[in-house]
C-alpha positions in Angstrom: -22.7 14.4 1.9 -20.1 16.9 0.6 -18.6 16.0 -2.7 -15.4 18.1 -2.2 -12.4 16.0 -2.9 -10.0 15.7 0.1 -7.6 13.3 -1.5 -6.5 12.8 -5.1 -8.0 9.3 -4.9 -11.5 10.6 -4.0 -14.2 9.9 -6.7 -15.3 12.9 -8.8 -19.1 13.2 -9.3 -18.7 11.8 -12.8 -16.8 8.8 -11.5 -19.3 8.2 -8.8 -22.1 8.1 -11.5 -20.2 5.2 -13.1 -19.7 3.3 -9.9 -22.9 3.8 -8.0 -25.3 1.7 -10.2 -22.9 -1.2 -9.9 -23.0 -1.4 -6.1 -25.6 -3.5 -4.1 -28.2 -1.6 -2.2 -27.2 -1.8 1.5 -29.7 -3.3 3.9 -31.3 -0.8 6.3 -30.5 -1.0 9.9 -32.9 -1.4 12.9 -36.2 0.5 12.5 -35.5 1.1 8.8 -32.5 3.4 9.4 -30.1 4.0 6.6 -26.5 2.7 7.0 -24.3 5.0 8.9 -21.6 5.4 6.3 -22.2 6.4 2.7 -21.1 4.0 0.0 -19.2 6.7 -1.8 -17.1 7.2 1.3 -16.4 3.5 1.5 -15.2 3.4 -2.1 -13.1 6.5 -1.5 -11.5 4.8 1.5 -10.7 1.7 -0.4 -9.1 3.6 -3.3 -7.1 5.7 -0.8 -5.8 2.6 0.9 -4.8 0.9 -2.4 -3.1 4.0 -3.8 -1.4 5.3 -0.7 -0.5 2.0 1.0 -0.3 1.5 4.8 -2.2 -0.7 7.2 -6.0 -0.7 7.3 -5.8 0.6 10.8 -4.0 3.7 9.6 -6.8 5.1 7.4 -7.2 8.8 8.0 -9.8 9.9 10.6 -11.9 11.7 8.1 -12.7 8.5 6.3 -15.1 5.8 7.7 -13.6 3.5 10.4 -11.2 0.9 9.1 -13.2 -2.0 10.4 -16.2 -0.8 8.3 -14.1 -0.2 5.2 -12.4 -3.5 5.4 -15.7 -5.3 6.0 -17.1 -3.8 2.7 -13.8 -4.6 0.9 -14.1 -8.3 2.0 -17.8 -8.6 1.4 -17.7 -7.0 -2.1 -14.9 -9.3 -3.1 -16.6 -12.4 -1.9 -20.1 -11.7 -3.3 -19.0 -10.6 -6.8 -19.5 -6.9 -6.6 -15.8 -6.2 -7.1 -15.8 -8.3 -10.3 -19.0 -6.6 -11.5 -17.5 -3.1 -11.2 -14.2 -4.1 -12.7 -15.6 -5.9 -15.7 -18.3 -3.2 -16.4 -15.7 -0.5 -16.5 -13.5 -2.5 -18.8 -16.3 -3.1 -21.2 -17.1 0.6 -21.2 -13.6 1.5 -22.2 -13.5 -1.2 -24.9 -16.8 -0.3 -26.5 -17.1 3.5 -25.9 -13.5 4.6 -26.2 -11.8 1.9 -28.3 -14.8 0.9 -30.5 -14.1 -2.7 -29.8 -16.2 -5.7 -28.9 -17.0 -5.8 -25.1 -15.4 -9.2 -24.8 -11.8 -9.6 -26.2 -10.6 -12.4 -28.5 -6.9 -12.1 -27.7 -4.7 -11.3 -24.7 -1.2 -11.3 -23.3 0.0 -13.3 -20.3 2.9 -12.6 -18.0 3.9 -12.7 -14.3 5.6 -10.4 -11.8 7.3 -11.5 -8.6 7.0 -9.2 -5.6 8.7 -9.3 -2.2 6.5 -10.5 0.6 6.4 -8.8 4.1 6.4 -10.7 7.3 2.6 -10.9 7.2 2.8 -13.3 4.2 2.6 -16.8 5.6 5.3 -19.4 4.7 2.6 -21.6 3.2 1.8 -19.1 0.5 5.2 -17.7 -0.3 8.2 -19.0 -2.1 11.6 -18.0 -3.7 11.9 -16.9 -7.3 15.5 -18.0 -8.0 15.6 -16.1 -11.3 14.6 -12.7 -9.8 16.0 -13.5 -6.4 12.7 -12.5 -4.7 11.1 -14.2 -1.7 7.4 -13.6 -1.8 4.6 -14.1 -4.2 4.0 -13.9 -7.9 1.2 -12.1 -9.8 0.1 -13.9 -12.9 -2.1 -11.7 -15.1 -3.8 -11.8 -18.5 -4.6 -8.4 -20.2 -6.3 -7.6 -23.4 -4.5 -6.0 -26.3 -4.9 -2.5 -24.9 -3.6 -3.5 -21.5 -6.8 -3.8 -19.5 -6.9 -6.6 -16.9 -8.8 -9.8 -17.7 -7.8 -12.1 -14.9 -5.3 -12.2 -12.1 -4.0 -15.1 -10.0 -1.5 -14.8 -7.1 0.8 -17.7 -6.2 4.0 -18.3 -4.4 6.9 -16.8 -6.2 8.5 -20.2 -6.6 5.7 -21.3 -9.1 7.1 -21.5 -12.6 5.5 -19.4 -15.3 4.4 -22.5 -17.2 2.6 -23.9 -14.1 1.1 -20.5 -13.2 0.1 -20.0 -16.8 -2.0 -23.2 -16.7 -3.9 -21.9 -13.7 -4.4 -18.4 -15.0 -5.5 -19.6 -18.5 -8.0 -22.0 -16.9 -9.4 -19.0 -15.0 -9.4 -16.9 -18.2 -11.4 -19.6 -20.0 -14.0 -19.7 -17.2 -14.3 -15.9 -17.1 -14.0 -15.0 -20.8 -14.3 -17.9 -23.2 -14.2 -15.5 -26.1 -10.4 -15.3 -25.7 -8.8 -17.7 -28.2 -5.3 -16.3 -28.8 -2.7 -15.5 -26.1 0.7 -13.9 -26.6 3.4 -15.0 -24.1 7.2 -15.0 -23.6 9.5 -18.0 -23.6 8.7 -19.0 -20.1 5.3 -20.3 -21.2 6.6 -22.6 -24.0 6.4 -26.4 -23.7 3.5 -28.5 -22.6 1.4 -25.4 -21.7 1.0 -24.7 -25.4 -0.6 -28.1 -26.1 -2.7 -28.1 -22.9 -4.2 -24.7 -23.6 -5.1 -25.7 -27.2 -6.7 -29.1 -26.2 -8.3 -28.1 -23.0 -9.6 -24.6 -23.6 -9.2 -24.0 -27.3 -6.6 -21.2 -26.7 -3.7 -20.8 -29.0 -0.6 -19.7 -27.1 1.9 -17.8 -29.3 5.3 -17.4 -27.8 6.9 -14.1 -28.8 10.7 -14.7 -28.8 13.5 -12.2 -28.7 15.4 -11.7 -31.9 18.6 -13.7 -32.0 20.7 -10.6 -32.7 19.1 -8.5 -29.9 21.5 -6.7 -27.6 20.2 -5.0 -24.5 16.6 -3.9 -24.0 14.2 -3.7 -26.9 10.4 -3.4 -27.1 8.9 -6.7 -28.3 5.6 -6.9 -30.2 2.6 -7.5 -28.0 4.6 -8.3 -24.9 5.2 -4.6 -24.1 1.5 -4.2 -23.5 1.4 -6.4 -20.4 4.7 -4.9 -19.2 3.0 -1.5 -19.3 0.1 -2.8 -17.2 2.6 -4.0 -14.6 4.1 -0.5 -14.5 0.6 1.0 -14.0 0.0 -1.3 -11.1 3.4 -0.5 -9.4 2.2 3.1 -9.0 -0.1 1.8 -6.3 2.0 1.5 -3.1 -0.1 -1.3 -1.7 1.1 -3.4 -4.6 4.8 -2.4 -4.4 5.2 -5.1 -1.8 2.9 -8.0 -0.8 1.4 -7.4 2.7 -1.6 -9.6 2.4 -2.2 -12.7 4.5 -4.3 -14.3 1.7 -3.5 -14.5 -2.0 -7.2 -13.7 -2.7 -6.8 -10.3 -0.9 -3.8 -9.5 -3.1 -5.9 -10.3 -6.2 -8.7 -8.0 -5.0 -6.3 -5.1 -4.5 -5.0 -5.6 -8.1 -8.6 -5.3 -9.3 -9.2 -2.2 -7.2 -6.1 -0.6 -8.7 -7.3 -1.3 -12.2 -10.7 0.2 -11.2 -8.9 3.4 -10.3 -7.0 3.4 -13.5 -10.1 2.8 -15.6 -12.1 5.4 -13.8 -9.4 8.0 -14.4 -9.5 7.0 -18.1 -13.3 7.2 -18.4 -13.7 10.3 -16.4 -10.4 12.1 -15.9 -10.2 14.1 -12.6 -9.2 17.7 -12.6 -5.7 18.9 -12.0 -2.3 18.0 -13.5 -1.6 14.4 -14.5 1.3 12.5 -12.8 3.3 12.5 -16.0 2.8 16.2 -16.8 5.1 19.0 -15.6 3.8 21.8 -13.5 6.6 24.1 -14.6 6.0 26.6 -17.3 7.9 25.6 -20.5 10.9 27.7 -21.2 
């Protein structure tokens, strides 16, 4: 298969070396034939879909059929392959680039409401009165450098303190090493006591200074806000189109995989934040 990159989201050879060992070996077809579509092309198609947005049926014709791509997307999410890739890349960044322990001890929790399209069912959507958004809410916990630890998607009407209970429970199941969480004022109250007694997690609420006027960067909390800004660069996450919350959660993880791959093995060419013009 040609390794020439057709789209900016295509894996480079170095990025593929990081991903390939983490994928399951596909079963051979009848008479021992190899699968028709290469796994690298499947990953390229998923990354294209998450970054560019659009319906699955609108994948470009030079990528594998959308039915095949979505089938792998669904199966890898259900069988744990997606989590294995995501967590392995996060550990590589923490150990090789940041010289930290592979499993973090502290994190930051926050939520983000996003408008839901007409494909989001009434049973899984709600209205966030504070943000005036009808749709769903992403609850995430990141480590202290902004890498995703867990994500949970609920109706936008779910309060932060209630969503916080669910996402911290998931965090404890996935990474029991995390013992300290920084949060904003929306997580104060009973959640602080529940997190300590049930999971041994200390929730520290970082409050705004009383004399603060306008916007100001707050210690620790800015890290998770930056992660949300990273995710919003992926058009599939700018609005919620998913019928199931679990699908939305999977897309968040694929977006983080793309971010981490570009950090571990930067692709050639100018970066989105760099100017292509010559300095004067």
